[in-house]
Each structure stands twice: as structure tokens, then as C-alpha cells.
VMD Tcl script that builds the backbone (N, CA, C; Angstrom):
set m [mol new atoms 489]
animate dup $m
set s [atomselect $m all]
$s set {name element resname resid chain x y z} {
  {N N MET 1 A 9.688 -136.568 -28.082}
  {CA C MET 1 A 9.778 -136.155 -26.733}
  {C C MET 1 A 11.353 -135.948 -26.212}
  {N N LYS 2 A 12.453 -136.314 -27.035}
  {CA C LYS 2 A 13.567 -136.221 -26.363}
  {C C LYS 2 A 13.860 -134.870 -26.820}
  {N N HIS 3 A 13.483 -134.422 -28.236}
  {CA C HIS 3 A 13.826 -133.024 -28.476}
  {C C HIS 3 A 13.417 -131.794 -27.510}
  {N N LEU 4 A 12.365 -132.246 -27.040}
  {CA C LEU 4 A 11.650 -131.293 -26.061}
  {C C LEU 4 A 12.355 -131.112 -25.078}
  {N N GLN 5 A 12.853 -132.391 -24.482}
  {CA C GLN 5 A 13.849 -132.392 -23.303}
  {C C GLN 5 A 15.213 -131.665 -23.476}
  {N N ILE 6 A 15.598 -131.844 -24.721}
  {CA C ILE 6 A 16.872 -131.060 -24.990}
  {C C ILE 6 A 16.605 -129.664 -24.929}
  {N N PHE 7 A 15.633 -129.104 -25.657}
  {CA C PHE 7 A 15.143 -127.725 -25.667}
  {C C PHE 7 A 14.879 -127.193 -24.344}
  {N N THR 8 A 14.269 -128.062 -23.464}
  {CA C THR 8 A 14.083 -127.329 -22.040}
  {C C THR 8 A 15.233 -127.165 -21.438}
  {N N PHE 9 A 16.152 -128.289 -21.479}
  {CA C PHE 9 A 17.450 -128.111 -20.737}
  {C C PHE 9 A 18.205 -127.013 -21.242}
  {N N ALA 10 A 18.340 -126.797 -22.574}
  {CA C ALA 10 A 19.084 -125.673 -23.108}
  {C C ALA 10 A 18.494 -124.384 -22.760}
  {N N ALA 11 A 17.153 -124.087 -22.573}
  {CA C ALA 11 A 16.664 -122.988 -22.228}
  {C C ALA 11 A 16.750 -122.760 -20.609}
  {N N CYS 12 A 16.936 -124.011 -19.794}
  {CA C CYS 12 A 17.124 -123.517 -18.389}
  {C C CYS 12 A 18.677 -123.200 -18.236}
  {N N LEU 13 A 19.327 -123.880 -18.835}
  {CA C LEU 13 A 20.893 -123.664 -18.816}
  {C C LEU 13 A 21.044 -122.092 -19.155}
  {N N ALA 14 A 20.515 -121.656 -20.469}
  {CA C ALA 14 A 20.675 -120.233 -20.536}
  {C C ALA 14 A 20.315 -119.238 -19.622}
  {N N LEU 15 A 19.023 -119.682 -18.868}
  {CA C LEU 15 A 18.632 -118.801 -17.885}
  {C C LEU 15 A 19.263 -118.699 -16.532}
  {N N THR 16 A 20.130 -119.585 -16.341}
  {CA C THR 16 A 20.769 -119.656 -14.892}
  {C C THR 16 A 21.644 -118.259 -14.647}
  {N N PRO 17 A 21.534 -117.922 -13.320}
  {CA C PRO 17 A 22.398 -116.552 -13.121}
  {C C PRO 17 A 23.582 -116.512 -13.232}
  {N N ALA 18 A 24.376 -117.716 -13.207}
  {CA C ALA 18 A 25.759 -117.876 -13.282}
  {C C ALA 18 A 26.527 -117.142 -14.651}
  {N N ALA 19 A 25.617 -117.631 -15.531}
  {CA C ALA 19 A 26.063 -116.891 -16.893}
  {C C ALA 19 A 25.921 -115.425 -16.913}
  {N N HIS 20 A 26.672 -114.927 -17.744}
  {CA C HIS 20 A 26.743 -113.244 -17.763}
  {C C HIS 20 A 26.033 -113.006 -19.491}
  {N N ALA 21 A 24.985 -112.570 -19.384}
  {CA C ALA 21 A 24.309 -112.496 -20.670}
  {C C ALA 21 A 23.709 -111.090 -20.917}
  {N N SER 22 A 23.900 -110.489 -22.098}
  {CA C SER 22 A 23.416 -109.256 -22.072}
  {C C SER 22 A 21.942 -109.067 -22.545}
  {N N GLU 23 A 21.255 -110.151 -22.961}
  {CA C GLU 23 A 20.088 -110.222 -23.764}
  {C C GLU 23 A 19.458 -111.572 -23.840}
  {N N VAL 24 A 18.339 -111.604 -23.772}
  {CA C VAL 24 A 17.565 -112.817 -23.824}
  {C C VAL 24 A 16.368 -112.423 -24.968}
  {N N VAL 25 A 16.223 -113.427 -25.865}
  {CA C VAL 25 A 15.037 -113.041 -26.932}
  {C C VAL 25 A 14.362 -114.254 -27.203}
  {N N ILE 26 A 13.106 -114.029 -27.025}
  {CA C ILE 26 A 12.015 -115.120 -27.166}
  {C C ILE 26 A 11.108 -114.849 -28.233}
  {N N GLY 27 A 10.963 -115.789 -29.239}
  {CA C GLY 27 A 10.176 -115.623 -30.515}
  {C C GLY 27 A 9.215 -116.721 -30.622}
  {N N PHE 28 A 7.902 -116.080 -31.296}
  {CA C PHE 28 A 6.990 -117.027 -31.751}
  {C C PHE 28 A 6.655 -116.759 -33.176}
  {N N GLY 29 A 6.317 -117.883 -33.958}
  {CA C GLY 29 A 6.037 -117.392 -35.523}
  {C C GLY 29 A 5.823 -118.636 -36.155}
  {N N ALA 30 A 6.247 -118.721 -37.573}
  {CA C ALA 30 A 5.770 -119.771 -38.476}
  {C C ALA 30 A 6.959 -120.081 -39.243}
  {N N VAL 31 A 7.099 -121.176 -39.607}
  {CA C VAL 31 A 8.115 -121.817 -40.514}
  {C C VAL 31 A 7.448 -122.622 -41.814}
  {N N GLU 32 A 8.283 -122.157 -42.884}
  {CA C GLU 32 A 7.743 -122.846 -44.122}
  {C C GLU 32 A 9.010 -124.029 -44.481}
  {N N PHE 33 A 8.736 -124.979 -44.865}
  {CA C PHE 33 A 9.697 -126.160 -45.273}
  {C C PHE 33 A 9.719 -126.059 -46.719}
  {N N ASN 34 A 10.919 -125.870 -47.480}
  {CA C ASN 34 A 10.805 -125.798 -48.956}
  {C C ASN 34 A 10.971 -127.191 -49.571}
  {N N SER 35 A 10.676 -128.042 -48.953}
  {CA C SER 35 A 10.837 -129.302 -49.667}
  {C C SER 35 A 9.396 -130.027 -50.121}
  {N N ASN 36 A 8.233 -129.200 -50.015}
  {CA C ASN 36 A 7.009 -129.594 -50.442}
  {C C ASN 36 A 6.508 -130.784 -49.807}
  {N N LEU 37 A 7.254 -131.421 -48.865}
  {CA C LEU 37 A 6.787 -132.500 -48.211}
  {C C LEU 37 A 6.089 -132.050 -46.941}
  {N N ALA 38 A 6.565 -131.240 -46.148}
  {CA C ALA 38 A 6.196 -130.942 -44.802}
  {C C ALA 38 A 5.157 -129.680 -44.902}
  {N N PRO 39 A 4.128 -129.615 -44.099}
  {CA C PRO 39 A 3.199 -128.523 -44.048}
  {C C PRO 39 A 3.839 -127.332 -43.039}
  {N N ASN 40 A 3.425 -126.161 -43.357}
  {CA C ASN 40 A 4.002 -125.048 -42.677}
  {C C ASN 40 A 3.861 -125.416 -41.141}
  {N N ASP 41 A 4.513 -124.756 -40.442}
  {CA C ASP 41 A 4.320 -125.229 -38.943}
  {C C ASP 41 A 4.785 -124.085 -37.987}
  {N N ARG 42 A 4.551 -124.058 -36.679}
  {CA C ARG 42 A 4.779 -122.984 -35.827}
  {C C ARG 42 A 6.060 -123.322 -35.250}
  {N N GLN 43 A 6.724 -122.078 -34.872}
  {CA C GLN 43 A 8.103 -122.307 -34.299}
  {C C GLN 43 A 8.263 -121.426 -32.942}
  {N N PHE 44 A 9.158 -121.738 -32.086}
  {CA C PHE 44 A 9.486 -121.141 -30.974}
  {C C PHE 44 A 10.809 -120.854 -31.026}
  {N N THR 45 A 11.371 -119.672 -30.681}
  {CA C THR 45 A 12.948 -119.530 -30.916}
  {C C THR 45 A 13.237 -118.860 -29.471}
  {N N PHE 46 A 14.162 -119.285 -29.085}
  {CA C PHE 46 A 15.122 -118.817 -27.630}
  {C C PHE 46 A 16.370 -118.537 -27.906}
  {N N GLU 47 A 16.824 -117.098 -27.788}
  {CA C GLU 47 A 18.232 -116.807 -27.992}
  {C C GLU 47 A 18.849 -116.329 -26.688}
  {N N TYR 48 A 20.214 -116.593 -26.582}
  {CA C TYR 48 A 20.824 -115.808 -25.332}
  {C C TYR 48 A 22.070 -115.352 -26.059}
  {N N ARG 49 A 22.065 -113.802 -25.712}
  {CA C ARG 49 A 23.235 -113.196 -26.296}
  {C C ARG 49 A 24.151 -112.725 -25.092}
  {N N PHE 50 A 25.359 -112.806 -25.363}
  {CA C PHE 50 A 26.287 -112.467 -24.421}
  {C C PHE 50 A 26.813 -110.974 -24.695}
  {N N ASP 51 A 27.430 -110.307 -23.546}
  {CA C ASP 51 A 27.846 -109.008 -23.533}
  {C C ASP 51 A 28.662 -108.827 -24.790}
  {N N PRO 52 A 28.395 -107.735 -25.462}
  {CA C PRO 52 A 29.001 -107.522 -26.811}
  {C C PRO 52 A 30.586 -107.531 -26.726}
  {N N TYR 53 A 31.391 -107.968 -27.871}
  {CA C TYR 53 A 32.567 -107.863 -27.690}
  {C C TYR 53 A 33.231 -106.933 -28.470}
  {N N ARG 54 A 32.424 -106.330 -29.187}
  {CA C ARG 54 A 32.806 -105.038 -30.217}
  {C C ARG 54 A 31.560 -104.103 -30.374}
  {N N GLU 55 A 31.764 -102.771 -29.992}
  {CA C GLU 55 A 31.083 -102.011 -29.860}
  {C C GLU 55 A 31.498 -100.629 -30.774}
  {N N TRP 56 A 30.729 -99.864 -31.484}
  {CA C TRP 56 A 31.011 -98.653 -31.841}
  {C C TRP 56 A 29.857 -97.535 -32.037}
  {N N ASP 57 A 29.945 -96.446 -32.629}
  {CA C ASP 57 A 29.011 -95.351 -32.131}
  {C C ASP 57 A 27.391 -96.120 -32.444}
  {N N LYS 58 A 27.221 -96.649 -33.287}
  {CA C LYS 58 A 25.701 -96.998 -33.562}
  {C C LYS 58 A 25.408 -98.541 -33.803}
  {N N GLY 59 A 26.425 -99.352 -33.166}
  {CA C GLY 59 A 26.238 -100.865 -33.496}
  {C C GLY 59 A 26.950 -101.622 -32.536}
  {N N GLN 60 A 26.975 -102.768 -32.555}
  {CA C GLN 60 A 27.774 -103.849 -31.663}
  {C C GLN 60 A 27.521 -105.317 -32.309}
  {N N ILE 61 A 28.619 -106.097 -32.029}
  {CA C ILE 61 A 28.728 -107.336 -32.275}
  {C C ILE 61 A 28.695 -108.202 -30.973}
  {N N SER 62 A 27.946 -109.346 -31.053}
  {CA C SER 62 A 28.195 -110.155 -29.615}
  {C C SER 62 A 28.127 -111.457 -30.304}
  {N N TRP 63 A 28.432 -112.446 -29.317}
  {CA C TRP 63 A 28.305 -114.003 -29.459}
  {C C TRP 63 A 26.974 -114.405 -29.045}
  {N N GLY 64 A 26.130 -115.399 -29.565}
  {CA C GLY 64 A 25.182 -115.825 -29.258}
  {C C GLY 64 A 24.834 -117.191 -29.297}
  {N N VAL 65 A 23.642 -117.792 -28.789}
  {CA C VAL 65 A 23.439 -119.109 -28.665}
  {C C VAL 65 A 21.775 -119.087 -29.111}
  {N N ALA 66 A 21.371 -119.858 -29.888}
  {CA C ALA 66 A 20.111 -120.058 -30.017}
  {C C ALA 66 A 19.375 -121.661 -30.437}
  {N N VAL 67 A 17.987 -121.763 -29.900}
  {CA C VAL 67 A 17.286 -122.952 -30.059}
  {C C VAL 67 A 15.885 -122.547 -30.757}
  {N N VAL 68 A 15.772 -123.398 -31.958}
  {CA C VAL 68 A 14.654 -123.201 -32.380}
  {C C VAL 68 A 13.750 -124.275 -32.650}
  {N N GLY 69 A 12.664 -124.540 -31.967}
  {CA C GLY 69 A 11.652 -125.567 -31.888}
  {C C GLY 69 A 10.359 -125.525 -32.732}
  {N N HIS 70 A 10.138 -126.502 -33.260}
  {CA C HIS 70 A 8.793 -126.577 -34.034}
  {C C HIS 70 A 7.754 -127.069 -33.454}
  {N N ALA 71 A 6.590 -127.022 -33.629}
  {CA C ALA 71 A 5.440 -127.802 -33.041}
  {C C ALA 71 A 5.397 -129.158 -33.253}
  {N N ALA 72 A 5.815 -129.781 -34.503}
  {CA C ALA 72 A 6.052 -131.007 -35.186}
  {C C ALA 72 A 7.222 -131.708 -34.126}
  {N N GLY 73 A 8.108 -131.002 -33.355}
  {CA C GLY 73 A 8.935 -131.826 -32.772}
  {C C GLY 73 A 10.437 -131.514 -33.453}
  {N N ASP 74 A 10.708 -130.907 -34.141}
  {CA C ASP 74 A 11.886 -130.597 -34.711}
  {C C ASP 74 A 12.659 -129.693 -33.949}
  {N N VAL 75 A 13.946 -129.846 -33.796}
  {CA C VAL 75 A 14.939 -128.876 -32.978}
  {C C VAL 75 A 16.039 -128.750 -33.781}
  {N N TRP 76 A 16.551 -127.233 -33.692}
  {CA C TRP 76 A 17.769 -126.781 -34.272}
  {C C TRP 76 A 18.486 -126.091 -33.216}
  {N N ALA 77 A 19.677 -126.154 -32.910}
  {CA C ALA 77 A 20.526 -125.489 -31.757}
  {C C ALA 77 A 21.821 -125.122 -32.276}
  {N N GLY 78 A 22.271 -123.911 -32.076}
  {CA C GLY 78 A 23.587 -123.290 -32.676}
  {C C GLY 78 A 23.855 -122.119 -32.055}
  {N N ALA 79 A 25.331 -121.573 -32.441}
  {CA C ALA 79 A 25.860 -120.626 -31.932}
  {C C ALA 79 A 26.741 -119.865 -32.981}
  {N N GLY 80 A 26.787 -118.418 -32.601}
  {CA C GLY 80 A 27.493 -117.701 -33.760}
  {C C GLY 80 A 27.399 -116.220 -33.286}
  {N N LEU 81 A 27.398 -115.434 -34.492}
  {CA C LEU 81 A 27.520 -113.941 -34.265}
  {C C LEU 81 A 26.286 -113.422 -34.600}
  {N N VAL 82 A 26.088 -112.059 -33.827}
  {CA C VAL 82 A 24.949 -111.285 -33.794}
  {C C VAL 82 A 25.389 -109.971 -33.969}
  {N N ALA 83 A 24.800 -109.175 -34.759}
  {CA C ALA 83 A 25.225 -107.919 -35.195}
  {C C ALA 83 A 23.890 -106.911 -35.253}
  {N N GLN 84 A 24.311 -105.619 -34.413}
  {CA C GLN 84 A 22.820 -104.924 -34.146}
  {C C GLN 84 A 23.399 -103.513 -34.471}
  {N N ARG 85 A 22.364 -102.732 -35.299}
  {CA C ARG 85 A 22.873 -101.318 -35.560}
  {C C ARG 85 A 21.464 -100.664 -35.455}
  {N N GLN 86 A 21.844 -99.441 -34.666}
  {CA C GLN 86 A 20.777 -98.513 -34.332}
  {C C GLN 86 A 20.450 -97.780 -35.831}
  {N N LEU 87 A 19.041 -97.618 -36.021}
  {CA C LEU 87 A 18.619 -96.847 -37.208}
  {C C LEU 87 A 18.060 -95.465 -36.924}
  {N N GLY 88 A 17.998 -95.065 -35.807}
  {CA C GLY 88 A 17.413 -93.811 -35.569}
  {C C GLY 88 A 16.270 -93.824 -34.532}
  {N N GLY 89 A 16.359 -92.836 -33.486}
  {CA C GLY 89 A 15.263 -93.194 -32.735}
  {C C GLY 89 A 15.481 -94.215 -31.784}
  {N N ARG 90 A 14.451 -94.979 -31.658}
  {CA C ARG 90 A 14.401 -96.203 -31.059}
  {C C ARG 90 A 14.215 -97.502 -31.756}
  {N N TRP 91 A 14.544 -97.436 -33.399}
  {CA C TRP 91 A 14.355 -98.439 -34.234}
  {C C TRP 91 A 15.869 -99.034 -34.255}
  {N N PHE 92 A 16.074 -100.272 -34.300}
  {CA C PHE 92 A 17.302 -100.943 -34.691}
  {C C PHE 92 A 17.119 -102.228 -35.761}
  {N N ALA 93 A 18.362 -102.617 -36.723}
  {CA C ALA 93 A 18.308 -103.457 -37.379}
  {C C ALA 93 A 19.344 -104.693 -36.756}
  {N N GLU 94 A 19.078 -105.897 -37.120}
  {CA C GLU 94 A 19.821 -106.888 -36.640}
  {C C GLU 94 A 20.292 -107.956 -37.716}
  {N N ALA 95 A 21.324 -108.528 -37.583}
  {CA C ALA 95 A 21.708 -109.899 -38.507}
  {C C ALA 95 A 22.398 -110.762 -37.538}
  {N N SER 96 A 22.309 -111.865 -38.083}
  {CA C SER 96 A 23.051 -113.105 -37.295}
  {C C SER 96 A 23.322 -114.204 -38.321}
  {N N LEU 97 A 24.451 -114.908 -38.014}
  {CA C LEU 97 A 24.570 -116.186 -38.767}
  {C C LEU 97 A 25.189 -117.244 -37.474}
  {N N MET 98 A 24.611 -118.481 -37.558}
  {CA C MET 98 A 24.894 -119.327 -36.671}
  {C C MET 98 A 24.801 -120.646 -37.329}
  {N N PRO 99 A 25.982 -121.212 -37.345}
  {CA C PRO 99 A 25.944 -122.912 -37.613}
  {C C PRO 99 A 25.239 -123.615 -36.347}
  {N N GLY 100 A 24.771 -124.780 -36.711}
  {CA C GLY 100 A 24.063 -125.681 -35.734}
  {C C GLY 100 A 23.559 -126.860 -36.093}
  {N N LEU 101 A 23.265 -127.680 -35.265}
  {CA C LEU 101 A 22.693 -128.888 -35.449}
  {C C LEU 101 A 21.188 -129.002 -35.333}
  {N N TYR 102 A 20.713 -129.942 -36.484}
  {CA C TYR 102 A 19.323 -129.975 -36.735}
  {C C TYR 102 A 18.768 -131.327 -36.448}
  {N N PHE 103 A 17.866 -131.466 -35.594}
  {CA C PHE 103 A 17.052 -132.726 -35.534}
  {C C PHE 103 A 15.870 -132.659 -35.812}
  {N N GLU 104 A 15.602 -133.563 -37.156}
  {CA C GLU 104 A 14.141 -133.678 -37.482}
  {C C GLU 104 A 13.473 -134.761 -36.831}
  {N N ASN 105 A 12.058 -134.464 -36.694}
  {CA C ASN 105 A 11.095 -135.518 -36.022}
  {C C ASN 105 A 10.544 -136.368 -37.307}
  {N N GLY 106 A 10.997 -136.524 -38.297}
  {CA C GLY 106 A 10.489 -137.238 -39.495}
  {C C GLY 106 A 11.027 -136.959 -40.750}
  {N N PRO 107 A 10.934 -137.687 -41.742}
  {CA C PRO 107 A 11.419 -137.621 -43.089}
  {C C PRO 107 A 10.723 -136.446 -43.836}
  {N N THR 108 A 9.444 -136.003 -43.353}
  {CA C THR 108 A 9.022 -134.639 -44.161}
  {C C THR 108 A 9.613 -133.338 -43.702}
  {N N THR 109 A 10.248 -133.387 -42.749}
  {CA C THR 109 A 10.849 -132.067 -42.213}
  {C C THR 109 A 12.354 -132.103 -42.193}
  {N N ALA 110 A 12.894 -133.052 -42.936}
  {CA C ALA 110 A 14.441 -133.212 -43.033}
  {C C ALA 110 A 14.910 -132.248 -43.903}
  {N N LEU 111 A 16.079 -131.570 -43.335}
  {CA C LEU 111 A 16.706 -130.514 -44.516}
  {C C LEU 111 A 17.835 -130.901 -44.772}
  {N N GLY 112 A 18.131 -132.301 -44.857}
  {CA C GLY 112 A 19.376 -132.594 -45.723}
  {C C GLY 112 A 20.842 -133.121 -45.004}
  {N N HIS 113 A 20.811 -132.365 -44.078}
  {CA C HIS 113 A 22.108 -132.545 -42.948}
  {C C HIS 113 A 21.808 -132.216 -41.568}
  {N N THR 114 A 22.706 -132.860 -40.900}
  {CA C THR 114 A 22.410 -132.606 -39.428}
  {C C THR 114 A 23.170 -131.060 -39.220}
  {N N ILE 115 A 23.978 -130.991 -39.641}
  {CA C ILE 115 A 24.602 -129.537 -39.741}
  {C C ILE 115 A 23.808 -128.302 -40.641}
  {N N GLU 116 A 23.284 -127.462 -39.990}
  {CA C GLU 116 A 22.289 -126.448 -40.888}
  {C C GLU 116 A 22.853 -125.196 -40.395}
  {N N PHE 117 A 23.062 -124.109 -41.329}
  {CA C PHE 117 A 23.322 -122.869 -40.867}
  {C C PHE 117 A 22.102 -122.074 -40.978}
  {N N ARG 118 A 21.860 -120.948 -39.928}
  {CA C ARG 118 A 20.771 -120.317 -39.691}
  {C C ARG 118 A 21.310 -118.919 -39.691}
  {N N SER 119 A 20.648 -118.125 -40.803}
  {CA C SER 119 A 20.741 -116.499 -40.854}
  {C C SER 119 A 19.461 -115.996 -40.680}
  {N N VAL 120 A 19.714 -114.841 -40.036}
  {CA C VAL 120 A 18.503 -114.007 -39.623}
  {C C VAL 120 A 18.679 -112.261 -39.880}
  {N N LEU 121 A 17.562 -111.821 -40.444}
  {CA C LEU 121 A 17.668 -110.402 -40.362}
  {C C LEU 121 A 16.130 -110.033 -39.797}
  {N N ALA 122 A 16.336 -108.991 -38.879}
  {CA C ALA 122 A 15.139 -108.484 -38.207}
  {C C ALA 122 A 15.371 -106.743 -38.057}
  {N N VAL 123 A 14.027 -106.464 -37.737}
  {CA C VAL 123 A 14.077 -105.088 -37.554}
  {C C VAL 123 A 13.294 -104.992 -36.138}
  {N N GLY 124 A 13.554 -104.043 -35.283}
  {CA C GLY 124 A 13.153 -103.818 -34.110}
  {C C GLY 124 A 12.803 -102.739 -33.500}
  {N N TYR 125 A 12.213 -102.463 -32.278}
  {CA C TYR 125 A 11.665 -101.164 -31.535}
  {C C TYR 125 A 12.147 -101.434 -30.175}
  {N N GLU 126 A 12.921 -100.277 -29.596}
  {CA C GLU 126 A 13.001 -100.252 -28.380}
  {C C GLU 126 A 11.918 -99.733 -27.477}
  {N N ILE 127 A 11.080 -100.619 -26.595}
  {CA C ILE 127 A 10.053 -100.173 -25.984}
  {C C ILE 127 A 10.640 -99.316 -24.556}
  {N N THR 128 A 11.577 -99.822 -23.953}
  {CA C THR 128 A 12.205 -99.171 -22.782}
  {C C THR 128 A 13.527 -99.474 -22.809}
  {N N GLU 129 A 14.525 -99.055 -22.000}
  {CA C GLU 129 A 15.815 -99.435 -21.974}
  {C C GLU 129 A 16.271 -100.899 -21.923}
  {N N THR 130 A 15.404 -101.774 -21.334}
  {CA C THR 130 A 15.498 -102.969 -21.373}
  {C C THR 130 A 14.970 -103.999 -22.146}
  {N N SER 131 A 13.771 -103.493 -22.709}
  {CA C SER 131 A 12.847 -104.291 -23.485}
  {C C SER 131 A 12.567 -103.845 -24.830}
  {N N SER 132 A 12.669 -104.739 -26.043}
  {CA C SER 132 A 12.392 -104.299 -27.204}
  {C C SER 132 A 11.629 -105.556 -27.741}
  {N N ILE 133 A 10.957 -105.167 -29.061}
  {CA C ILE 133 A 10.320 -106.183 -29.779}
  {C C ILE 133 A 10.693 -106.131 -31.159}
  {N N SER 134 A 10.698 -107.120 -31.843}
  {CA C SER 134 A 11.417 -107.337 -33.436}
  {C C SER 134 A 10.436 -108.157 -34.030}
  {N N LEU 135 A 10.666 -108.123 -35.453}
  {CA C LEU 135 A 10.120 -108.861 -36.612}
  {C C LEU 135 A 11.345 -109.351 -37.214}
  {N N ALA 136 A 11.536 -110.803 -37.283}
  {CA C ALA 136 A 12.595 -111.403 -37.697}
  {C C ALA 136 A 12.284 -112.367 -38.851}
  {N N ILE 137 A 13.031 -112.680 -39.814}
  {CA C ILE 137 A 12.880 -113.745 -40.859}
  {C C ILE 137 A 14.175 -114.531 -40.639}
  {N N ASP 138 A 14.007 -115.820 -40.973}
  {CA C ASP 138 A 15.197 -116.500 -40.787}
  {C C ASP 138 A 15.215 -117.621 -41.798}
  {N N HIS 139 A 16.492 -117.924 -42.050}
  {CA C HIS 139 A 16.593 -119.220 -43.151}
  {C C HIS 139 A 17.483 -120.351 -42.699}
  {N N ARG 140 A 17.098 -121.356 -42.898}
  {CA C ARG 140 A 18.203 -122.567 -42.394}
  {C C ARG 140 A 18.542 -123.440 -43.661}
  {N N SER 141 A 19.716 -123.549 -43.956}
  {CA C SER 141 A 20.216 -124.401 -45.013}
  {C C SER 141 A 21.467 -125.075 -44.526}
  {N N ASN 142 A 21.659 -126.090 -45.345}
  {CA C ASN 142 A 22.973 -126.954 -45.130}
  {C C ASN 142 A 24.090 -126.508 -45.851}
  {N N GLY 143 A 23.767 -125.447 -46.507}
  {CA C GLY 143 A 24.904 -124.743 -47.367}
  {C C GLY 143 A 25.563 -125.522 -48.443}
  {N N GLY 144 A 24.973 -126.544 -48.831}
  {CA C GLY 144 A 25.497 -127.433 -49.705}
  {C C GLY 144 A 26.296 -128.580 -49.323}
  {N N LEU 145 A 26.197 -128.906 -47.996}
  {CA C LEU 145 A 26.757 -129.927 -47.366}
  {C C LEU 145 A 26.412 -131.388 -48.055}
  {N N SER 146 A 25.056 -131.297 -48.373}
  {CA C SER 146 A 24.272 -132.437 -48.868}
  {C C SER 146 A 23.540 -132.110 -50.189}
  {N N GLU 147 A 23.595 -133.151 -51.165}
  {CA C GLU 147 A 22.675 -132.848 -52.396}
  {C C GLU 147 A 21.395 -132.074 -52.375}
  {N N PHE 148 A 20.758 -133.078 -50.915}
  {CA C PHE 148 A 19.412 -132.424 -50.550}
  {C C PHE 148 A 19.517 -131.394 -49.637}
  {N N ASN 149 A 19.090 -130.251 -50.157}
  {CA C ASN 149 A 19.172 -129.006 -49.596}
  {C C ASN 149 A 17.919 -128.247 -49.614}
  {N N PRO 150 A 16.886 -128.558 -49.203}
  {CA C PRO 150 A 15.463 -127.829 -49.419}
  {C C PRO 150 A 15.590 -126.429 -48.601}
  {N N GLY 151 A 16.077 -126.624 -47.369}
  {CA C GLY 151 A 15.873 -125.398 -46.535}
  {C C GLY 151 A 14.741 -125.077 -45.745}
  {N N SER 152 A 14.677 -124.203 -44.934}
  {CA C SER 152 A 13.485 -123.612 -44.368}
  {C C SER 152 A 13.569 -122.198 -44.278}
  {N N ASN 153 A 12.233 -121.689 -44.155}
  {CA C ASN 153 A 12.185 -120.108 -43.901}
  {C C ASN 153 A 11.256 -119.793 -42.784}
  {N N GLY 154 A 11.562 -118.872 -41.842}
  {CA C GLY 154 A 10.755 -118.608 -40.535}
  {C C GLY 154 A 10.397 -117.160 -40.770}
  {N N LEU 155 A 9.414 -116.834 -39.901}
  {CA C LEU 155 A 9.056 -115.459 -39.556}
  {C C LEU 155 A 8.546 -115.461 -38.084}
  {N N SER 156 A 9.194 -114.572 -37.428}
  {CA C SER 156 A 8.856 -114.501 -35.848}
  {C C SER 156 A 8.551 -113.058 -35.484}
  {N N LEU 157 A 7.709 -112.893 -34.417}
  {CA C LEU 157 A 7.728 -111.923 -33.767}
  {C C LEU 157 A 8.427 -112.055 -32.154}
  {N N ARG 158 A 9.610 -111.244 -31.918}
  {CA C ARG 158 A 10.340 -111.695 -30.927}
  {C C ARG 158 A 10.217 -110.525 -29.767}
  {N N PHE 159 A 10.303 -110.995 -28.499}
  {CA C PHE 159 A 10.716 -110.098 -27.476}
  {C C PHE 159 A 11.963 -110.034 -26.949}
  {N N HIS 160 A 12.821 -109.023 -26.504}
  {CA C HIS 160 A 13.918 -108.692 -26.282}
  {C C HIS 160 A 14.139 -108.297 -24.673}
  {N N HIS 161 A 14.745 -108.905 -24.046}
  {CA C HIS 161 A 15.026 -108.342 -22.721}
  {C C HIS 161 A 16.542 -108.209 -22.336}
  {N N LYS 162 A 17.052 -107.043 -21.954}
  {CA C LYS 162 A 18.320 -107.028 -21.650}
  {C C LYS 162 A 18.574 -106.736 -20.250}
  {N N PHE 163 A 19.751 -107.391 -19.697}
  {CA C PHE 163 A 20.191 -107.368 -18.079}
  {C C PHE 163 A 20.984 -106.083 -18.090}
}
mol reanalyze $m
mol bondsrecalc $m
mol representation Tube
mol addrep $m
């Protein structure tokens, strides 16, 4: 329950109008833990991306924050870089890398360390100037900070809204 409160607080904080975000991303999907101890689970993703700090002809790089929650109660929260590149027409590709903190809800979903790195690859389609959808794969790992490093993999369908 404590993790749900942290997740809700982070989502409300990110939605406050005082912050200057260029994009909010909400995703729903599934996560698979590579330890063989935990069953597959549902995951919810919330991302908040700030205005790009570097742009060029077909791409941009920005800072972002993200929170991932699992139905079992696990929560990961982190911050890092997000890169996006136009592929042609309304299609785009995206990649991100964010270090963060992971709080498991039991030993079966342990990933080996509190510090876990999340990487994402996605492909998306711009529906309108302010709305997009994307399909993303993500991987979380402690990068060898611990001998126990099973990692997890996720697949999410996401909705993007630009401000």
C-alpha cells in the first residue's frame, strides 16, 4: 500500500501545472521477471518529459522522469534521458535510459538491488499534433551492482500527450 501512495503522489506531482512538461506518457502492459520465481504481472507506466534540451532536423533529446508500478505492488521510479527520432510520415522511434530505485513487494519479485536501470525501445505513430500511441519494450537490471541480477522485461502500449 505504501508503494501505491508513493506512485500516486509522484503522478499528482508530475501533473501539476507549475512544472513545464512537453509530454506525458501513460502505458499499460505486462512484465516478465527473469528469476523464474515470480509469475508474469501487469504493469502501469507514467512518464513526464520536459521540453527538449537538444533538437535537430529529425530528432530530439530530453530529460524525463518515470514511474512503473506492477499489479503485485512493486514500484520503480527513475529519471534520465529520452531520445526520439522521426522515421517518416507520422512514425517515430524512441529510446531511453533511466537509473532509478526499485521497491519490490516480496522476495519473488526481487531484482537484486534497490538501484535498477531501465532501458526502453519504442516505435510510435502520431495521431494528431498533440497525441501519439507507441508500443514499447523495456528492460530493468541492476547492471551488475549485485551478484543476483535476474532483471525484468516489459511490453506496453502507451498513449502520449504533448503540451
